[in-house]
C-alpha positions in Angstrom: 73.3 148.7 -22.4 75.0 152.6 -24.4 70.9 154.3 -22.9 71.6 152.7 -19.0 75.1 153.7 -19.8 74.2 157.6 -20.8 71.6 157.7 -17.4 74.0 156.7 -15.2 76.2 159.3 -16.6 73.8 161.6 -16.4 73.3 161.0 -12.7 76.7 161.0 -12.2 76.6 164.4 -13.2 73.6 166.0 -10.9 74.8 164.1 -7.7 77.9 165.7 -8.5 76.1 169.1 -8.7 74.3 168.4 -5.4 77.7 167.9 -3.4 78.2 170.9 -5.4 76.1 172.9 -4.9 76.2 172.0 -1.2 78.7 172.5 0.0 79.7 175.7 -1.5 76.7 176.7 0.5 77.7 175.6 3.5 81.0 177.1 2.8 79.6 181.0 2.2 78.2 179.9 5.5 80.6 180.0 8.0 82.7 182.5 5.5 79.4 184.9 5.9 80.0 184.3 10.2 82.5 186.6 10.2 82.7 188.0 6.6 80.5 190.4 4.9 79.7 189.4 1.5 81.5 192.1 0.0 84.4 190.8 1.0 84.2 187.0 0.0 85.3 186.1 -3.2 84.5 183.4 -5.4 88.8 182.3 -5.4 88.5 182.3 -2.0 85.4 180.0 -2.0 86.2 178.0 -3.6 89.0 177.6 -2.3 87.8 177.0 1.3 84.8 174.4 -0.2 87.3 172.5 -1.9 86.4 172.9 -5.3 88.2 174.5 -8.2 86.7 177.1 -9.9 85.1 176.1 -12.7 83.4 174.0 -10.9 82.1 176.8 -9.0 81.3 179.2 -12.6 79.5 175.4 -13.7 77.1 175.6 -10.8 76.7 179.2 -10.4 77.4 182.6 -12.0 78.5 184.7 -8.4 77.8 184.9 -4.9 74.5 186.1 -5.5 72.6 183.1 -7.4 74.2 180.8 -4.3 72.5 182.6 -1.4 69.9 182.6 -3.6 70.1 178.6 -3.9 70.6 178.6 -0.1 67.0 180.8 0.6 64.9 178.3 -2.2 65.8 175.3 -0.9 65.4 176.5 2.8 62.6 177.8 1.9 61.2 174.7 -0.3 61.9 172.7 3.0 58.9 174.6 5.1 56.9 175.8 2.6 56.5 172.5 -0.1 54.0 174.6 -3.2 51.8 175.4 -0.2 51.5 178.9 -2.1 50.3 177.6 -4.9 46.5 177.8 -3.2 45.2 181.0 -2.3 43.6 180.3 0.8 46.7 179.0 2.2 48.4 183.2 2.3 44.9 183.7 4.3 45.4 180.4 6.7 46.9 179.7 10.1 48.8 177.3 8.4 50.7 179.4 6.5 51.3 182.0 10.3 52.9 178.7 11.2 55.2 178.0 8.8 56.5 181.5 8.3 57.8 181.3 11.9 59.0 177.8 11.8 60.9 178.6 9.1 62.8 181.7 10.7 63.1 179.8 13.7 64.2 176.3 11.4 67.0 178.7 9.9 67.9 181.6 12.3 71.0 181.0 12.6 71.5 181.4 8.8 69.0 184.7 8.0 70.8 186.5 11.9 74.3 186.0 9.6 72.6 187.7 6.3 71.0 190.6 8.6 74.3 191.0 9.9 75.6 192.2 7.1 71.9 194.0 5.7 71.6 191.4 3.4 67.5 190.9 4.7 66.3 193.2 1.6 68.3 190.8 -1.0 66.6 187.3 0.7 62.9 189.7 1.0 63.7 189.9 -2.7 64.1 186.5 -3.4 60.9 185.7 -0.7 59.3 187.8 -3.1 59.9 185.8 -6.5 59.0 182.8 -4.7 55.7 183.9 -3.6 55.1 185.9 -6.7 55.4 183.4 -9.1 52.2 181.4 -7.5 50.5 184.4 -7.8 50.2 184.0 -11.0 48.2 180.8 -11.6 45.6 182.5 -9.3 42.0 182.6 -9.9 41.8 186.5 -8.9 42.4 188.3 -11.1 42.7 191.3 -9.0 45.2 189.4 -7.2 47.0 188.8 -10.2 46.9 192.3 -11.5 48.3 193.5 -8.3 49.8 190.3 -6.8 53.3 192.4 -5.4 51.4 194.5 -3.5 49.0 191.9 -2.0 52.6 189.6 -1.7 53.4 192.6 0.8 50.3 193.4 2.5 49.8 190.0 3.6 53.0 188.2 2.9 55.9 191.4 4.0 54.2 191.6 7.4 54.8 188.2 8.7 58.3 188.0 7.2 58.6 191.8 9.1 57.7 190.6 12.3 59.2 187.0 12.4 62.6 188.8 11.5 61.8 191.5 13.8 60.7 188.0 16.0 64.8 186.4 15.3 66.8 190.2 15.8 65.3 190.2 19.6 66.4 186.7 20.9 63.0 184.5 20.1 61.9 185.6 23.1 58.6 185.1 22.7 57.8 180.8 22.7 56.6 180.0 19.0 52.8 179.5 20.4 53.0 183.0 21.6 53.7 184.8 19.1 51.4 183.0 16.3 49.0 183.6 19.6 50.5 188.2 19.2 49.6 187.5 15.1 46.4 186.1 15.6 45.4 189.0 18.4 46.3 191.6 15.6 44.7 190.0 13.0 41.8 190.2 15.3 42.4 193.9 16.3 42.0 194.8 12.6 38.8 192.7 11.8 37.3 194.5 15.2 38.9 197.8 14.0 37.4 197.1 10.6 33.9 196.6 11.9 33.4 199.8 14.4 
């Protein structure tokens, strides 16, 4: 019975932590709609999230940690662990997932762009993808992982950023076709 009690308590603590992280995340996004990150205090965030500062510090070190948590969760929902397979990076599915990610998270991303935080998000994105590249069999990619990510992933990230900042004028399908056309042009240019 004692073991079951301990397991239940640990579960309760974990659930409370998840709830707190979600509350803080949601509140930070609301605050970022009208205020830059550097003007938001942890005291203000905790108050608006209706948690104590201690609860905040039990879950995060600073506001950047909250942003990282928000981004990592959004990323995981769309990409899951697909980057663990190198073939995914070269696939149409990867392009479609990237467009879907930006479409689904455009409100959040636009707020971050508004306050010049997109570079921070690009850094988080690179960290996530970089963690997978060390498991690729291709030694050249492992040794030059940052360049590999910049080449294959960075261009898609930039295209999708441009797409949402311009109000998503093209449909998802049209944007996908545009990207595929650029790939064809690159291939044709190499052949000629």
